[in-house]
N, C-alpha and C positions, 0 to 999 in steps of 0.2 A: 504493500500500500504506500509506504514511504517513497519507494522508487517511482510509483505511478504519479504521486504528487510532484516529485522533483522533475519528472519529464515534461510537466506543463499541460498534460492532456486534460485534467479537470477544467483548467481555465479555457481551453479551446472549446470543450463541450459546453461550458457555462456561457461563453460568448455566442456560440451557435444557438443555444437555447434562447438567449435574450433576443437575438436577431429574429429567430423564428416566431417568438411570441409577439414581437413588435409587428412583424409582417402579417401575421394572422389577425392582429388587432386592426391594422390599417385596412386589410381586405374586408374584414367584417364590418367596419364602420362604413366603408364605401358601398358595400352590399346593402346595408341598412338604408343609407341615403338614397341609393338608386331604386330600391324596391318601393320605398315610400314616395319618392318623387315621381317615378315613371308611372306608378299606378294611378296617379291623378289624371293622366291623359287617356287611360284605357276606358272605352265606353262601357260603363257599368249597366247592369239590368235596371229597369225602372219598375218598382214594385207598387202595387196597390194594396194598402192595408185596410181591412175592415175591422174597426175597433168597437169595443164596448167599455165605457168608462165605469168608475165606481158607482155612478148614479144610475147606470143602466141605459145611458144614451148611446146610440149608434152614431158613428162618424167614419169618414173615409180620409185617408192620408195617402198621397202619391209622392214618391221621391226615390232617391238613391240611398243605399245603406253605406254610410261613411265609416262607422265604427261599431264595435260590440264590446260590452263589458258586463261583468257580473258584480252585483252589489248585494250586501247582506239584507235579508228579508226584514231585519229589525229596523232598517231605515224607512220602511213603508208602514210602520206601526201607527203613525199619526194619520194615515189615510184610510179610506173605506174600501180599499182593494181587498178582495177575498182571495186568499192564497190556499194552496193545498196544504193540509196539516202535515207538519214535519219538514216542510221545505225551509232550508236555511238560507239559500241564495236565490236571487232572481236575475235573469238576464234582461238587459235592455239594449235597444238599438238606437244609434244616432242617425237620424234621417235628414238628408238635405231635401227640403221641400221647395226651395226657391220662392217664386211668386212674391217678391218683396212689396209690391203694391197692394197686396191683400193681407199680409201678415207682417209683424214688426221684425221677426227674425226668420232667416231662411234655413235654420236648423232646429230640430226638436228631438227629444228623447221619447221613445216608445217602450213601454214595458211589455215583454213577451206575453205575460198572462192576460193582458188586455186585448191581444190580437186574436180575432176570431178566424180570419182567413188572410193569407198572404199570397197574392197572385201576380203574374207578369203579363197582363194583356198586351197584345201586339199593337193595338191602336194608340198606346201611350207614346207621347212625343216629348222630347226635351229640346227647348228652343234657347239657344245662347243669344243674349241680347246685349246691346251696347250699354244700356242702363237697366237698373232693377234686377240684375242677375239673371239666372236661368228661370225659365217657365216650365212647369211640369203639368201635363194634362192631356186633353184630347183636342183634335182639330175639328171644328164644326163646319166652317165655310172658308173658301178661298175666294176673295173678291179681287177681280182684275178689271181696273178702269170702271168700277161701279157695278160690274156684273159678276155673278157667281160662276166659277169654273170648277173643273174637277181637280182632285188632288194630284193628278198626273202633271199638272202645270207647275207644281211647286219648284222643281229643279230649275226650270226655265226662268221663273220669276226671281228666284234667289240669285241666279247668275246675272240677270238683268240689273238688279239693284246693287249687286257688288261691283258691276262695271261702272254704274253711275257714281258709286261711292269712291272708286279709284280715281275717276275723273275729277271729282270734287276735291279729294285730297291733293291731287297734283296741282289743281288750279289754286288752291289756297296756299300750299307750301312753296310752290315754285313761282307762279306768276304774281299772285296778289302779295305774297311774302316779299318778292323781289321789289315790287313797287313801293311797299311800305318801308323797306330798307333804304331805297333810294330817296324817298321823301325825308326820312330821318337824317340821312347824310347831307341832303341839301339844306335842311334846317340848321344843322351844325356848322356847315361851311359858311352860311350867311351870318350866323351868330359870331363865328370866329372873325370874320371881316369886320363886324360891328365892334368887337372888343379891341381889334387892332386899329380901329379908326380908318379902315381902308374900304369901307362899304360905300361905293359911289352910286350915283343914280343909275348909271349904265349896268352895274353889277346887280342892283336891286331889280331892275327890269328883266335882266337875264334870268335871275333866280325865279322871278314871278312867272316868266314864260315857261321855264322848264317844269316848275311845279304845276302849272296849269295843264301842260301836256300829260304829266304823270296822273293828274286827277282825272283827265278825260280817259286815259287808258284804264284807270281804276274803275270808272263807271261802266265801261264796256265789259270788263271782267266780272264786275258785280252782277250785271244783268245775266251773263252766262252762268254765273254761280246760282242765281235764283232760279233760272230755267232748269238747271240740273237738279236742284233740290225739289222742284215741283214734280219733275219726272220720277225722281226717286220715291216720292211720297204718294205715288199714284195708287198702289195696291195695298190691300189689307188682308189680315188673317183673323178670323173669328175663332176663338178657342174657348174650351170649357175647362174651368179649374176643378180642383178636387172637391170643392163644396158645391159644384153645380153652377157656379156663377159664370156668365159669359163675358169675355173680354175681347176687345178689338186691338190687335197689335199691328202697327204699320210695318211694312216690309223694310223701311229705312232703319228700324230698330233691330232687325234680325241679322245676326252674323252667321249662325249655322243652325241647322235643324236636322235632328236625327231621330229615327225610330229604332232605338237601341235594341228592343226586344225582337225586332225582325231581322237583325243583322246576323250573318254568319261569321266565321272566324276570319276570312280574308277581308270582308267588309270592315270588321272591327280593327284589323291591322291597318287598313287604309286610313280610317278615321284617327287611329292612334298616331300614325306618322304625320298626318295633316295637323293635328293639334300640337304636336311637338314643334313642327315647323312654324306654326302660328305663334307659339310661345317664344321662339327664338327671334322672330322677325317683326312682331307687332309691338305697338306701344301699350303701356299699362293703362288700365281702366279701374273705375270704382275704388279710388284710394289705394291703388296698387294691389288689390285683392283679386283682380282678374286681368285678363289680357296677357301681353307679352312683356319681355324685358330687353328689347333691342337697345333702347337708349342706355340702359345700364351696362350692357355688353360693350357697346361702342365706347362709352366713357371709361370703362375699366381698361380696355385694350389700349386706347389712345393715351391715357395717363401713364400706363406702364411703359409704353414705347418712348414717350417723352422723357420719363424718368431715366430710362436706360441710356438714351442719347446724352443726357446731361451728366449722369454719374460716371459713365465709362471713361471719358477723357480725363476728368478731374481725379478720379481714383487712381488711374494708371500713372498720371503725371506725378501725383503725390507719392505713390509707391516708388517710382523711379528716383525721385529726389531723395527720399529717405534711405534707399538702399545703395544708390550709385554715387550720389554727390554729397550728401550730408556727412559730416565728420562724426566720429564716434565720441561724442561729448555729452555733457549733461543736457544740453538743449535737445539733441536728437532723442535721448532717452525720455525726456519729458514729453516730446511730441508723440512718441510711440505709446506712452502710457495714456496720453489724452485720447488717442485714436481708439485704444482698447476700451477705455472707459465710456467713450461715446456710444459704443455698441451696446452698452447696458443701460442707457438712459431710456426711461419709459417713453413710448411713442407719443403719448398725449403731450409731453413736454415739447417735443418737436412741433406739434400742432400749435401750441401756444406761442412758440418762437416764430413760426411761420406767419401766424396771424399778426403778431406785433411788429415784426421786422419787415417781412415781405409785403404783406397786404397794406398795413397802415402807414409804415414809414416809406418803403421803396415805392409801392404802388401809389400812395398819395402824392409823393414827389413827382412821379411820372405824370400824373393827372395835372398837377400844377404847371409842369413844364410844357407838355405836349398836347394835353386835352383840356385846356381851360374852358372851351366852349361847352363842354358837357356838364361842368360843375353847376350845381352841387351834386348832380348824379355822377357817381364815380365810374370810371372805365376800368382802370387797373387797381384802383384803391378799394377793391372789394374782392372777396374770395372768388377764385376761378381756377381753371384747369392748369394754367401756367404755374401759379403758386403752389398748387397741390403737387405737381411734378417736381418742382424744386425742393419742396419740403421733404418729400420722400427720397429725393436724391441725397440730401444731407443725412437722412436717417440711415440709408443703406451705404453711404460712403465708406464707413469703417470696414464693412464686409469686403468691398472691392479692394481697398488698400491692403488689408491683411492678406487676402488671397494672392494678390499680385506680388506682394513682397516675398511671400513664401515661395512662389514660383521663381522669382529672381534669385533667391538665396540657394536654390537647388542647382543653379548653373555654375559649374566650376570656374574659378578665376583664371584657369589656364586658357579657357576659350577667349576671355577678354584680352589677356596678355598676348596670345597668339595673333589675334586680329590687329592689335596695336603694333605688334612687331612687324606685321606685313605691310604697314604703312597706312592703315585705316585710322580715321579720327575717332574720337570717343562717340560722337553723334552717329557716325556711320556704323560703328560697332553695335551701338544700341539698336539702331533701326534695322540692320540687316542680319544681326546674329542674336542679340539678347531677346528682343521683343518677339521675334518669330518662335524661339524656343519656349518663351514664357507665355505664349498666347493661350495654350490650354488652361493654365492657371488663371489667366485673366478671364477667360470664358467661365471658369468655375465660379469666380467671384461675381460675375454678372448673373449667372444662373441663381446663385443664392440671393442676390439683390432682387431679382424678379420675383422669386418665390416669396420673399418677405413683403415686398411692396404691394403685390397683387392682393394680399390678404389683409392689409392694414385698413382700419376703418376710423379709429379714434382721431388721428390727426386730420384726416380728410373732413371730418365733421366741422372743423374750424376753418378750413382753408379752401373749400370749394364744392364739396358734394352737397346735393339737395335731394329732397324727396321726389320732386317732379321738375324736370328741365324742359321748358317749352320748346327750346331749339337746341339742336346738336351743335357741338363746337366746330363741326365741319359741314359746310353747305356750298351752294353755288354762288354766293355773294362775295365779292372782293372784300378782304384778302383771302377768302375761302376758309382758312384755318383761323378761328377766332379764339385765341388763347385766353381772352378775358372772360369768357362765358363760364357759368357754372355747369356742372355735369352730374350725371347719375352714376352710381357705382354698385356693383353686385353685392359687395360686402355690406354697404349701408342699406341696400334694398332688403337684404335678409334681416337686418336689425329692425328696419321700419315695418316690414310685413309681420315679423314674428312678435314684436313687442309694442308696436304703436298702432296696430290694425284695429279698427272698430269691430271687425268680425273675426274672432280668433279661430273658429273652426274652419271657416273658409280659407283662411290664410295659411293654416298649418301645412297642407300639401305643397303650397307654393314655396314655403321655406325650404323643404327638402329638395324640390325641383331646382330652385335657384342655387342652393348649396352645391348640388351635383354639377350644375352648369359652371359655377365658379371654380370648382376643383378641376373640371375638364379643361377650362381655359388655362389655368395655372400649369397643369400637366402638359398641355399643348405648347405653351410658351417655353417651358423647361425642356421638353423633348426637342424642340427646334434648336434651342441653344446647345443642348448636349450633342446633337448631330453635327453642329458647326464645330464644336470643340473636338469631337472625334476626328473630323476631317482635317482639322489643323494639326492634331497630334500625329496622324498618319503622314501628313505632308512634310512635317519637319522632324520626323523620327530619325532620319539619317543625319540631320544636322546635329542632333543631340549626341550622336556617337562619334 
């Protein structure tokens, strides 16, 4: 036994066991997130529950089963529910009933002893709407241009209204949005001339003529928009709710319509993939509890890319200075200690620093110097994607510096001396010999920086991220990339949906789905960086030897 311990085998097995447990834990966590997140998009059966309450009254509930749980029968002692003698636990079901215009909450608990019959009629329909959530019930009539038509016309009418909606969105975001942006720029240009006392009569007339032309173009587009809205609102759907009440839903409010109980496996797979695509590509709705997360995906990726572009050169240059140029003195030791300590500073402290220094001080100064015409409304003196990227760049800077310096330290000094002996300058040695060999270590630091920055939320809450961003930082208006705008982030979206949502039950599946998407994006960014690192390692392998 003593020989076995001295051989080091126990520590090898202990390390392997630790790695195995960690790997199993990570895989189990990802499986839990994936199962809870992806199940949200699968078209579930729609049930009709015939109930009898403790007073003997009959009622009908229609909806999807979201959850099941068992509760002690003692919790029902204060009610008049009659239970089977000897029963200690009672099962209850969480049902999503939707129909928010009829009931205050679109979820309710049903006790299994109160259910007389549970069926899945094929005529039950789930209608996904732009407002008021899903509707569960039956279709009574399809009204096309004031006349009743058959249910067979539904796909055609839905395709028609979706086409008009796409035209409306394009008209609002691209054409009307561009005119509003130009009008605002014209207003700011005129105000800047007025502040500089350079606003002549000729300039005023020129601005007035340009604004008049823009207003005329706007009126034309507004008429087109009203015509499209009238066409979109032409058709209606008369439906019957679970209480027998009839409602009229305009097709302009309908996003999707499915008879889940009539679907086969392949039809459900098609709907499943379609809903995942909509989740990734659509904008959020209903206080982020429905719809997609595309603005959050875009904001997360853009912020991480900007952060990477900022932190990479600064981190590499700082590491080169500390290892190649700085002398071995007390100042250099102090700098290394400061870099190491910066890695342990809580991220929220970086957020406070970014808010105070970058936003208020630096951004406010930029507004005073270059954007006086916009004041008192700030341009860069307010949280935005630029300040978020710089703040996270400072947060991840120690990681890049330490990783790059470790890569530089592994390069033997004989390679530097040999290059200098052959007549190369120190800069040429660094550029052609040292940096190529150290590039895998540099990429390792960048990978670690991306992994940390993509998941940070606390500092972003202070320097740029918001619950809902009306415009993306990238659009078709000059200068195209608007670094002063606020943005959405998947990490903050998870926090907002999970802890600030007015409808907790509806938001819970979205938390898992968004978390899975965030992990997927982080893994994708890391795998891209890892592939680049491996290619660099293979490319400069011979140079190392």
